[in-house]
HTML snippet that shows the backbone in 3Dmol.js (N, CA, C, O; Angstrom):
<script src="https://3Dmol.org/build/3Dmol-min.js"></script>
<div id="view" style="width:600px;height:400px;position:relative"></div>
<script>
const pdb = `
ATOM      1  N   MET A   1    -104.042   2.581-234.325  1.00  0.00           N
ATOM      2  CA  MET A   1    -105.279   3.482-234.846  1.00  0.00           C
ATOM      3  C   MET A   1    -104.292   3.518-236.108  1.00  0.00           C
ATOM      4  O   MET A   1    -103.078   3.334-236.023  1.00  0.00           O
ATOM      5  N   SER A   2    -105.249   3.878-237.722  1.00  0.00           N
ATOM      6  CA  SER A   2    -104.399   3.778-238.589  1.00  0.00           C
ATOM      7  C   SER A   2    -104.625   5.681-238.890  1.00  0.00           C
ATOM      8  O   SER A   2    -105.545   6.400-238.500  1.00  0.00           O
ATOM      9  N   VAL A   3    -103.171   6.109-239.866  1.00  0.00           N
ATOM     10  CA  VAL A   3    -103.218   6.949-240.099  1.00  0.00           C
ATOM     11  C   VAL A   3    -104.300   7.762-240.828  1.00  0.00           C
ATOM     12  O   VAL A   3    -104.464   8.953-240.567  1.00  0.00           O
ATOM     13  N   GLY A   4    -105.071   7.083-241.786  1.00  0.00           N
ATOM     14  CA  GLY A   4    -106.493   7.691-242.041  1.00  0.00           C
ATOM     15  C   GLY A   4    -107.729   7.673-240.626  1.00  0.00           C
ATOM     16  O   GLY A   4    -108.799   8.245-240.833  1.00  0.00           O
ATOM     17  N   ALA A   5    -107.601   7.309-239.882  1.00  0.00           N
ATOM     18  CA  ALA A   5    -108.405   7.225-238.559  1.00  0.00           C
ATOM     19  C   ALA A   5    -107.910   8.403-237.668  1.00  0.00           C
ATOM     20  O   ALA A   5    -108.930   8.953-237.255  1.00  0.00           O
ATOM     21  N   LYS A   6    -107.074   8.887-237.300  1.00  0.00           N
ATOM     22  CA  LYS A   6    -105.939   9.597-236.955  1.00  0.00           C
ATOM     23  C   LYS A   6    -106.422  10.514-237.283  1.00  0.00           C
ATOM     24  O   LYS A   6    -107.148  11.179-236.544  1.00  0.00           O
ATOM     25  N   HIS A   7    -106.073  10.901-238.864  1.00  0.00           N
ATOM     26  CA  HIS A   7    -106.450  12.458-239.604  1.00  0.00           C
ATOM     27  C   HIS A   7    -107.756  12.489-239.379  1.00  0.00           C
ATOM     28  O   HIS A   7    -108.065  13.536-238.811  1.00  0.00           O
ATOM     29  N   LEU A   8    -109.067  11.461-239.679  1.00  0.00           N
ATOM     30  CA  LEU A   8    -110.767  11.398-239.589  1.00  0.00           C
ATOM     31  C   LEU A   8    -110.589  11.854-238.108  1.00  0.00           C
ATOM     32  O   LEU A   8    -111.325  12.799-237.826  1.00  0.00           O
ATOM     33  N   GLU A   9    -109.832  11.436-237.143  1.00  0.00           N
ATOM     34  CA  GLU A   9    -110.113  12.078-235.483  1.00  0.00           C
ATOM     35  C   GLU A   9    -110.004  13.295-235.325  1.00  0.00           C
ATOM     36  O   GLU A   9    -110.888  13.982-234.813  1.00  0.00           O
ATOM     37  N   ASP A  10    -108.471  13.907-235.905  1.00  0.00           N
ATOM     38  CA  ASP A  10    -107.918  15.073-236.125  1.00  0.00           C
ATOM     39  C   ASP A  10    -109.049  16.234-236.644  1.00  0.00           C
ATOM     40  O   ASP A  10    -109.509  17.103-235.904  1.00  0.00           O
ATOM     41  N   LYS A  11    -109.342  16.086-237.845  1.00  0.00           N
ATOM     42  CA  LYS A  11    -110.795  16.991-238.059  1.00  0.00           C
ATOM     43  C   LYS A  11    -111.862  16.774-237.509  1.00  0.00           C
ATOM     44  O   LYS A  11    -112.152  17.886-237.068  1.00  0.00           O
ATOM     45  N   LEU A  12    -112.769  16.000-237.189  1.00  0.00           N
ATOM     46  CA  LEU A  12    -113.803  15.821-236.043  1.00  0.00           C
ATOM     47  C   LEU A  12    -113.390  16.789-235.090  1.00  0.00           C
ATOM     48  O   LEU A  12    -114.175  17.696-234.815  1.00  0.00           O
ATOM     49  N   SER A  13    -112.010  16.720-234.415  1.00  0.00           N
ATOM     50  CA  SER A  13    -112.001  17.309-232.943  1.00  0.00           C
ATOM     51  C   SER A  13    -111.515  18.836-233.397  1.00  0.00           C
ATOM     52  O   SER A  13    -111.396  19.654-232.485  1.00  0.00           O
ATOM     53  N   VAL A  14    -111.254  19.223-234.638  1.00  0.00           N
ATOM     54  CA  VAL A  14    -111.490  20.883-234.980  1.00  0.00           C
ATOM     55  C   VAL A  14    -112.989  21.211-235.038  1.00  0.00           C
ATOM     56  O   VAL A  14    -113.493  22.176-234.463  1.00  0.00           O
ATOM     57  N   ILE A  15    -113.522  20.493-235.638  1.00  0.00           N
ATOM     58  CA  ILE A  15    -114.620  21.070-236.135  1.00  0.00           C
ATOM     59  C   ILE A  15    -115.445  21.187-234.956  1.00  0.00           C
ATOM     60  O   ILE A  15    -116.116  22.217-234.885  1.00  0.00           O
ATOM     61  N   ALA A  16    -115.575  19.987-233.609  1.00  0.00           N
ATOM     62  CA  ALA A  16    -116.617  20.063-232.226  1.00  0.00           C
ATOM     63  C   ALA A  16    -115.766  21.330-231.295  1.00  0.00           C
ATOM     64  O   ALA A  16    -116.201  21.890-230.289  1.00  0.00           O
ATOM     65  N   LYS A  17    -114.373  21.580-232.011  1.00  0.00           N
ATOM     66  CA  LYS A  17    -114.159  22.922-231.145  1.00  0.00           C
ATOM     67  C   LYS A  17    -114.467  24.352-231.916  1.00  0.00           C
ATOM     68  O   LYS A  17    -114.628  25.408-231.304  1.00  0.00           O
ATOM     69  N   ASN A  18    -114.521  24.229-233.295  1.00  0.00           N
ATOM     70  CA  ASN A  18    -115.233  25.554-233.610  1.00  0.00           C
ATOM     71  C   ASN A  18    -116.322  25.958-233.081  1.00  0.00           C
ATOM     72  O   ASN A  18    -116.724  27.066-232.726  1.00  0.00           O
ATOM     73  N   SER A  19    -116.762  24.903-233.070  1.00  0.00           N
ATOM     74  CA  SER A  19    -118.475  24.807-233.184  1.00  0.00           C
ATOM     75  C   SER A  19    -118.789  25.013-231.829  1.00  0.00           C
ATOM     76  O   SER A  19    -119.776  25.721-231.632  1.00  0.00           O
ATOM     77  N   SER A  20    -118.136  24.527-230.743  1.00  0.00           N
ATOM     78  CA  SER A  20    -118.146  24.881-229.177  1.00  0.00           C
ATOM     79  C   SER A  20    -116.642  24.908-228.523  1.00  0.00           C
ATOM     80  O   SER A  20    -116.026  23.882-228.235  1.00  0.00           O
ATOM     81  N   PRO A  21    -116.274  25.899-228.382  1.00  0.00           N
ATOM     82  CA  PRO A  21    -114.916  25.984-227.731  1.00  0.00           C
ATOM     83  C   PRO A  21    -114.590  25.816-226.694  1.00  0.00           C
ATOM     84  O   PRO A  21    -113.469  26.160-226.319  1.00  0.00           O
ATOM     85  N   ASN A  22    -115.735  25.054-225.664  1.00  0.00           N
ATOM     86  CA  ASN A  22    -115.790  24.346-224.607  1.00  0.00           C
ATOM     87  C   ASN A  22    -115.686  23.082-224.907  1.00  0.00           C
ATOM     88  O   ASN A  22    -114.995  22.551-224.037  1.00  0.00           O
ATOM     89  N   ALA A  23    -116.160  22.014-226.025  1.00  0.00           N
ATOM     90  CA  ALA A  23    -116.104  20.708-226.656  1.00  0.00           C
ATOM     91  C   ALA A  23    -114.700  20.194-226.139  1.00  0.00           C
ATOM     92  O   ALA A  23    -113.606  20.723-226.334  1.00  0.00           O
ATOM     93  N   SER A  24    -115.003  18.966-225.392  1.00  0.00           N
ATOM     94  CA  SER A  24    -114.111  18.471-225.187  1.00  0.00           C
ATOM     95  C   SER A  24    -113.744  17.631-226.905  1.00  0.00           C
ATOM     96  O   SER A  24    -114.329  17.399-227.962  1.00  0.00           O
ATOM     97  N   PRO A  25    -112.106  17.379-226.127  1.00  0.00           N
ATOM     98  CA  PRO A  25    -111.908  16.067-228.097  1.00  0.00           C
ATOM     99  C   PRO A  25    -112.489  15.756-228.280  1.00  0.00           C
ATOM    100  O   PRO A  25    -113.342  15.694-227.395  1.00  0.00           O
ATOM    101  N   VAL A  26    -112.898  15.017-229.931  1.00  0.00           N
ATOM    102  CA  VAL A  26    -113.534  13.552-230.242  1.00  0.00           C
ATOM    103  C   VAL A  26    -112.439  12.898-229.936  1.00  0.00           C
ATOM    104  O   VAL A  26    -111.281  13.304-230.036  1.00  0.00           O
ATOM    105  N   GLN A  27    -112.999  11.379-229.379  1.00  0.00           N
ATOM    106  CA  GLN A  27    -112.606  10.595-229.514  1.00  0.00           C
ATOM    107  C   GLN A  27    -113.252   9.396-229.953  1.00  0.00           C
ATOM    108  O   GLN A  27    -114.366   9.130-229.501  1.00  0.00           O
ATOM    109  N   LEU A  28    -112.540   8.429-231.004  1.00  0.00           N
ATOM    110  CA  LEU A  28    -112.992   7.728-231.397  1.00  0.00           C
ATOM    111  C   LEU A  28    -112.767   6.085-231.644  1.00  0.00           C
ATOM    112  O   LEU A  28    -111.576   5.904-231.896  1.00  0.00           O
ATOM    113  N   LEU A  29    -113.231   5.314-231.651  1.00  0.00           N
ATOM    114  CA  LEU A  29    -112.770   3.916-231.166  1.00  0.00           C
ATOM    115  C   LEU A  29    -113.197   3.232-232.757  1.00  0.00           C
ATOM    116  O   LEU A  29    -114.366   3.168-233.136  1.00  0.00           O
ATOM    117  N   VAL A  30    -112.077   2.774-233.537  1.00  0.00           N
ATOM    118  CA  VAL A  30    -112.181   2.426-234.483  1.00  0.00           C
ATOM    119  C   VAL A  30    -111.537   0.722-234.545  1.00  0.00           C
ATOM    120  O   VAL A  30    -110.439   0.342-234.137  1.00  0.00           O
ATOM    121  N   VAL A  31    -112.589  -0.069-235.171  1.00  0.00           N
ATOM    122  CA  VAL A  31    -113.028  -1.282-234.997  1.00  0.00           C
ATOM    123  C   VAL A  31    -112.975  -2.129-236.433  1.00  0.00           C
ATOM    124  O   VAL A  31    -113.978  -2.275-237.131  1.00  0.00           O
ATOM    125  N   ASN A  32    -111.799  -2.611-236.741  1.00  0.00           N
ATOM    126  CA  ASN A  32    -111.547  -2.971-238.371  1.00  0.00           C
ATOM    127  C   ASN A  32    -112.104  -4.623-238.134  1.00  0.00           C
ATOM    128  O   ASN A  32    -111.635  -5.078-237.091  1.00  0.00           O
ATOM    129  N   TYR A  33    -112.718  -5.297-238.644  1.00  0.00           N
ATOM    130  CA  TYR A  33    -113.924  -6.247-238.748  1.00  0.00           C
ATOM    131  C   TYR A  33    -113.711  -6.728-239.966  1.00  0.00           C
ATOM    132  O   TYR A  33    -113.844  -5.934-240.897  1.00  0.00           O
ATOM    133  N   GLN A  34    -113.365  -8.008-240.239  1.00  0.00           N
ATOM    134  CA  GLN A  34    -113.594  -9.308-241.221  1.00  0.00           C
ATOM    135  C   GLN A  34    -114.719 -10.136-241.765  1.00  0.00           C
ATOM    136  O   GLN A  34    -114.885 -11.262-241.297  1.00  0.00           O
ATOM    137  N   SER A  35    -115.547  -9.660-242.757  1.00  0.00           N
ATOM    138  CA  SER A  35    -116.930 -10.461-241.633  1.00  0.00           C
ATOM    139  C   SER A  35    -116.111 -11.735-242.653  1.00  0.00           C
ATOM    140  O   SER A  35    -115.389 -11.674-243.648  1.00  0.00           O
ATOM    141  N   PRO A  36    -116.770 -13.093-241.638  1.00  0.00           N
ATOM    142  CA  PRO A  36    -116.568 -14.447-241.998  1.00  0.00           C
ATOM    143  C   PRO A  36    -117.474 -14.717-243.376  1.00  0.00           C
ATOM    144  O   PRO A  36    -116.897 -15.458-244.172  1.00  0.00           O
ATOM    145  N   ILE A  37    -118.496 -14.354-243.705  1.00  0.00           N
ATOM    146  CA  ILE A  37    -119.081 -14.674-244.704  1.00  0.00           C
ATOM    147  C   ILE A  37    -118.921 -14.124-245.822  1.00  0.00           C
ATOM    148  O   ILE A  37    -119.005 -14.882-246.788  1.00  0.00           O
ATOM    149  N   THR A  38    -118.638 -12.645-246.098  1.00  0.00           N
ATOM    150  CA  THR A  38    -118.134 -12.312-247.489  1.00  0.00           C
ATOM    151  C   THR A  38    -116.639 -12.248-247.896  1.00  0.00           C
ATOM    152  O   THR A  38    -116.072 -12.002-248.960  1.00  0.00           O
ATOM    153  N   ASN A  39    -116.017 -12.707-246.072  1.00  0.00           N
ATOM    154  CA  ASN A  39    -114.694 -12.092-245.990  1.00  0.00           C
ATOM    155  C   ASN A  39    -113.869 -10.945-246.859  1.00  0.00           C
ATOM    156  O   ASN A  39    -112.775 -10.963-247.422  1.00  0.00           O
ATOM    157  N   TYR A  40    -115.003  -9.841-246.693  1.00  0.00           N
ATOM    158  CA  TYR A  40    -114.803  -8.350-246.488  1.00  0.00           C
ATOM    159  C   TYR A  40    -114.263  -7.849-244.856  1.00  0.00           C
ATOM    160  O   TYR A  40    -114.514  -8.241-243.717  1.00  0.00           O
ATOM    161  N   GLN A  41    -113.314  -6.670-245.508  1.00  0.00           N
ATOM    162  CA  GLN A  41    -112.454  -5.823-244.563  1.00  0.00           C
ATOM    163  C   GLN A  41    -114.057  -4.440-244.215  1.00  0.00           C
ATOM    164  O   GLN A  41    -114.457  -3.571-244.991  1.00  0.00           O
ATOM    165  N   LEU A  42    -114.478  -4.714-243.070  1.00  0.00           N
ATOM    166  CA  LEU A  42    -115.041  -3.788-242.749  1.00  0.00           C
ATOM    167  C   LEU A  42    -114.544  -2.784-241.797  1.00  0.00           C
ATOM    168  O   LEU A  42    -113.744  -3.264-240.993  1.00  0.00           O
ATOM    169  N   LEU A  43    -114.742  -1.749-241.678  1.00  0.00           N
ATOM    170  CA  LEU A  43    -114.226   0.090-240.716  1.00  0.00           C
ATOM    171  C   LEU A  43    -115.283   0.186-239.873  1.00  0.00           C
ATOM    172  O   LEU A  43    -116.355   0.237-240.475  1.00  0.00           O
ATOM    173  N   PHE A  44    -115.372   0.236-238.506  1.00  0.00           N
ATOM    174  CA  PHE A  44    -116.874   0.738-238.033  1.00  0.00           C
ATOM    175  C   PHE A  44    -116.126   1.990-237.045  1.00  0.00           C
ATOM    176  O   PHE A  44    -115.311   1.742-236.157  1.00  0.00           O
ATOM    177  N   ILE A  45    -116.505   3.086-237.341  1.00  0.00           N
ATOM    178  CA  ILE A  45    -116.031   4.120-236.376  1.00  0.00           C
ATOM    179  C   ILE A  45    -117.060   4.580-235.208  1.00  0.00           C
ATOM    180  O   ILE A  45    -118.253   4.357-235.412  1.00  0.00           O
ATOM    181  N   PHE A  46    -116.686   5.186-234.040  1.00  0.00           N
ATOM    182  CA  PHE A  46    -117.332   5.332-233.172  1.00  0.00           C
ATOM    183  C   PHE A  46    -117.047   6.142-232.654  1.00  0.00           C
ATOM    184  O   PHE A  46    -115.826   6.277-232.720  1.00  0.00           O
ATOM    185  N   SER A  47    -117.591   6.992-232.001  1.00  0.00           N
ATOM    186  CA  SER A  47    -117.445   8.220-230.917  1.00  0.00           C
ATOM    187  C   SER A  47    -117.572   7.210-229.280  1.00  0.00           C
ATOM    188  O   SER A  47    -118.393   6.482-228.724  1.00  0.00           O
ATOM    189  N   LEU A  48    -116.363   7.684-229.066  1.00  0.00           N
ATOM    190  CA  LEU A  48    -116.460   6.972-227.806  1.00  0.00           C
ATOM    191  C   LEU A  48    -117.616   7.562-227.038  1.00  0.00           C
ATOM    192  O   LEU A  48    -118.117   6.617-226.429  1.00  0.00           O
ATOM    193  N   ASN A  49    -118.246   8.612-226.786  1.00  0.00           N
ATOM    194  CA  ASN A  49    -119.128   9.183-225.840  1.00  0.00           C
ATOM    195  C   ASN A  49    -120.007   8.142-226.117  1.00  0.00           C
ATOM    196  O   ASN A  49    -120.585   7.682-225.133  1.00  0.00           O
ATOM    197  N   LEU A  50    -120.332   7.511-227.507  1.00  0.00           N
ATOM    198  CA  LEU A  50    -121.787   6.366-228.211  1.00  0.00           C
ATOM    199  C   LEU A  50    -121.896   5.443-227.402  1.00  0.00           C
ATOM    200  O   LEU A  50    -122.880   5.068-226.764  1.00  0.00           O
ATOM    201  N   VAL A  51    -120.085   4.788-227.453  1.00  0.00           N
ATOM    202  CA  VAL A  51    -119.851   3.429-227.196  1.00  0.00           C
ATOM    203  C   VAL A  51    -119.904   3.390-225.457  1.00  0.00           C
ATOM    204  O   VAL A  51    -120.254   2.347-224.904  1.00  0.00           O
ATOM    205  N   LYS A  52    -119.528   4.614-224.647  1.00  0.00           N
ATOM    206  CA  LYS A  52    -119.672   4.383-223.459  1.00  0.00           C
ATOM    207  C   LYS A  52    -121.626   4.090-223.200  1.00  0.00           C
ATOM    208  O   LYS A  52    -122.107   3.011-222.855  1.00  0.00           O
ATOM    209  N   ASN A  53    -122.365   5.271-223.465  1.00  0.00           N
ATOM    210  CA  ASN A  53    -123.947   5.444-223.284  1.00  0.00           C
ATOM    211  C   ASN A  53    -124.756   4.496-224.169  1.00  0.00           C
ATOM    212  O   ASN A  53    -125.982   4.532-224.276  1.00  0.00           O
ATOM    213  N   CYS A  54    -123.681   3.376-224.988  1.00  0.00           N
ATOM    214  CA  CYS A  54    -125.147   2.322-225.604  1.00  0.00           C
ATOM    215  C   CYS A  54    -124.302   0.939-225.961  1.00  0.00           C
ATOM    216  O   CYS A  54    -123.525   0.527-226.823  1.00  0.00           O
ATOM    217  N   PRO A  55    -125.039   0.425-224.580  1.00  0.00           N
ATOM    218  CA  PRO A  55    -124.642  -0.758-224.200  1.00  0.00           C
ATOM    219  C   PRO A  55    -124.472  -2.388-224.899  1.00  0.00           C
ATOM    220  O   PRO A  55    -123.990  -3.487-224.624  1.00  0.00           O
ATOM    221  N   ILE A  56    -125.175  -1.731-225.910  1.00  0.00           N
ATOM    222  CA  ILE A  56    -125.286  -2.946-227.593  1.00  0.00           C
ATOM    223  C   ILE A  56    -123.969  -2.671-228.151  1.00  0.00           C
ATOM    224  O   ILE A  56    -123.202  -3.606-228.383  1.00  0.00           O
ATOM    225  N   ILE A  57    -123.583  -1.229-228.429  1.00  0.00           N
ATOM    226  CA  ILE A  57    -122.358  -1.337-229.372  1.00  0.00           C
ATOM    227  C   ILE A  57    -121.674  -1.721-228.386  1.00  0.00           C
ATOM    228  O   ILE A  57    -121.599  -2.925-228.634  1.00  0.00           O
ATOM    229  N   LYS A  58    -121.010  -1.535-227.259  1.00  0.00           N
ATOM    230  CA  LYS A  58    -120.072  -1.075-226.132  1.00  0.00           C
ATOM    231  C   LYS A  58    -120.201  -3.340-226.006  1.00  0.00           C
ATOM    232  O   LYS A  58    -119.163  -3.963-226.227  1.00  0.00           O
ATOM    233  N   GLU A  59    -121.132  -3.902-225.760  1.00  0.00           N
ATOM    234  CA  GLU A  59    -120.923  -5.191-225.918  1.00  0.00           C
ATOM    235  C   GLU A  59    -120.667  -5.889-227.039  1.00  0.00           C
ATOM    236  O   GLU A  59    -120.049  -6.935-226.840  1.00  0.00           O
ATOM    237  N   LEU A  60    -121.002  -5.593-228.387  1.00  0.00           N
ATOM    238  CA  LEU A  60    -120.927  -6.193-229.755  1.00  0.00           C
ATOM    239  C   LEU A  60    -119.135  -5.661-229.838  1.00  0.00           C
ATOM    240  O   LEU A  60    -118.386  -6.507-230.328  1.00  0.00           O
ATOM    241  N   PHE A  61    -118.644  -4.654-229.493  1.00  0.00           N
ATOM    242  CA  PHE A  61    -117.428  -3.904-230.055  1.00  0.00           C
ATOM    243  C   PHE A  61    -116.333  -4.156-229.043  1.00  0.00           C
ATOM    244  O   PHE A  61    -115.434  -4.981-229.205  1.00  0.00           O
ATOM    245  N   LEU A  62    -116.470  -3.443-228.074  1.00  0.00           N
ATOM    246  CA  LEU A  62    -115.414  -3.796-226.819  1.00  0.00           C
ATOM    247  C   LEU A  62    -115.079  -5.067-226.631  1.00  0.00           C
ATOM    248  O   LEU A  62    -113.952  -5.439-226.305  1.00  0.00           O
ATOM    249  N   ASN A  63    -116.186  -5.896-226.856  1.00  0.00           N
ATOM    250  CA  ASN A  63    -115.644  -7.411-225.979  1.00  0.00           C
ATOM    251  C   ASN A  63    -114.795  -8.279-226.434  1.00  0.00           C
ATOM    252  O   ASN A  63    -113.973  -8.978-225.842  1.00  0.00           O
ATOM    253  N   SER A  64    -115.325  -8.080-228.661  1.00  0.00           N
ATOM    254  CA  SER A  64    -114.696  -8.552-229.275  1.00  0.00           C
ATOM    255  C   SER A  64    -113.307  -8.221-229.404  1.00  0.00           C
ATOM    256  O   SER A  64    -112.460  -9.076-229.663  1.00  0.00           O
ATOM    257  N   ILE A  65    -113.082  -7.178-229.256  1.00  0.00           N
ATOM    258  CA  ILE A  65    -111.630  -6.516-229.782  1.00  0.00           C
ATOM    259  C   ILE A  65    -110.376  -7.564-228.975  1.00  0.00           C
ATOM    260  O   ILE A  65    -110.358  -7.601-227.745  1.00  0.00           O
ATOM    261  N   PRO A  66    -109.377  -8.372-229.788  1.00  0.00           N
ATOM    262  CA  PRO A  66    -108.708  -9.498-229.194  1.00  0.00           C
ATOM    263  C   PRO A  66    -107.713  -8.962-228.320  1.00  0.00           C
ATOM    264  O   PRO A  66    -107.074  -8.030-228.807  1.00  0.00           O
ATOM    265  N   THR A  67    -107.335  -9.394-226.856  1.00  0.00           N
ATOM    266  CA  THR A  67    -106.118  -8.905-226.302  1.00  0.00           C
ATOM    267  C   THR A  67    -105.200  -9.491-226.475  1.00  0.00           C
ATOM    268  O   THR A  67    -105.520 -10.635-226.152  1.00  0.00           O
ATOM    269  N   THR A  68    -104.145  -9.499-226.803  1.00  0.00           N
ATOM    270  CA  THR A  68    -102.823  -9.871-227.072  1.00  0.00           C
ATOM    271  C   THR A  68    -102.067  -9.365-225.750  1.00  0.00           C
ATOM    272  O   THR A  68    -100.853  -9.529-225.632  1.00  0.00           O
TER     273      THR A  68
END
`;
const viewer = $3Dmol.createViewer("view");
viewer.addModel(pdb, "pdb");
viewer.setStyle({}, {cartoon: {color: "spectrum"}});
viewer.zoomTo();
viewer.render();
</script>
């Protein structure tokens, strides 16, 4: 995870904790994707709760992460 993504994750966790003391820490899935058409680097940030509960996002992004 990049430094910027980790910083964002930490900030969102603090916000969630301040809004609800019983809230669990915010966990993020960060996907860095390079478009083959435009050659632009895209950064997608998802809440892991959203990914777990949304089959389309799960299929598109979790299965496309290369395992090396």
